[in-house]
C-alpha positions, 0 to 999 in steps of 0.5 A: 729278874722278872720271869713269866707273868702269871695272872690270878684273875681274882682275890684269893685269901680265906682270911681276908678281912673286908670292911666298908667305909663311907667316907675317906679315913686317913692312915689305913693300914699305916704301920706307923699309926700317923707317926705315933712317936710324934703325936703320942696318941693325940691324933689317933690311937692304935685301938681306935675303931675305924669309922664309922661302924667297923669293929676293926681297929687300926691296929687290927688291920696292921697285925692282920697284914703282918700275919700275911693275910689280905685286906679289902676296903670298900670305898674311898680311902684317905691319905698315907695308906700303907705307910711303912707297910712291911717294916717291923718298926723298932719303936713298937718293939720290932727288929726294924727289918722288912717283913712279909705282908699280905695284900691290900685291895682298894675298891675306891679312890685313894688320896695322896701319899699312898705307900710312903716309906713302904718296904714290902707288899702289894697294893691293888687299886680299882679307882683313882690315885692322887699324887704324890704317891710313896715309894712305889712303882706300878706293875702289870696287875695279876688281878682283873680290874685293879692296878697293882703297885709295889715297893721300889725298894722291894723291887730292887732288894728282893727281886720279886718274880713275875713282874712287868713294870709299867712307866719304868724300865730296869736295866742291870742295876738301874731303875728309871721311872718316867710315868709322870707321877710325883713321889715321896720317900723314893728309895726309902730304906734301900741297902743295895748298890742300885740307882734309881732315876726319877724323870720329874719332880719328887716331894717329901723325903727322897732317900729317907733311911737309905743305907746304900745306892743312888737316888737321882731326881731329874727335877725338883724335890720337896721338904726333908730330902735325904732325911735320916740318910745312912749311906748312899747318895742322893742327887737332886738336879734341881731345887729342894725345899727346906730341911735338906739332910735333916738328921743325916748320919752319913752318905752324900747329898748333892743339890744342883740348885737351891737346897732350901733352908 
């Protein structure tokens, strides 16, 4: 699967967008725009400009990534960076399928829930990252000075080349993650017969939108475990918080503890 590792050493994208932020901004490069279908523009607008003094809008960043171009952000960023990145969301007139995207580079720290429900794309960070993180696994970086994260679902379904896992191991159709980080949305949108094992606790929406495969948490899980599950199996070897299997369509959920309200 992985092939020979190659280093790029530096960012190379002539169409790179670069922006400076003075304080953390939530939902940058967020393909859902903070779950726009719930707040209908009350929390943020697609065409709102990114504070404090940037000419780019939140939508500009998403559309730029959809074209395969990269983005570099200088400064600390807020929560939900790159949410659902690499998904052509049906709510906005898309196909609902995975799409190729450009890379995101952060020259600063990242707040929690980076990469929730991410399907494709690379995130590079040269600062600290607060967990829980999303549906991500760390790999050896091909650019000096940055840590690199990719989608767990992309790793298993698309089998990208030149990958060396950090804090995880893959053998056959089994991926075991043991890096100690808490994760949201682990296995989001998985549609292949793989097993993902997390040695430790998970947080929100484990296995959301899965259609095939197994996600096994050797610890506790948070709210909305197996939300919108559409096939496959989610196993929690511990307790869950509330709303387990909310809006589940099909599949199997096993909780070897308290499943919450």
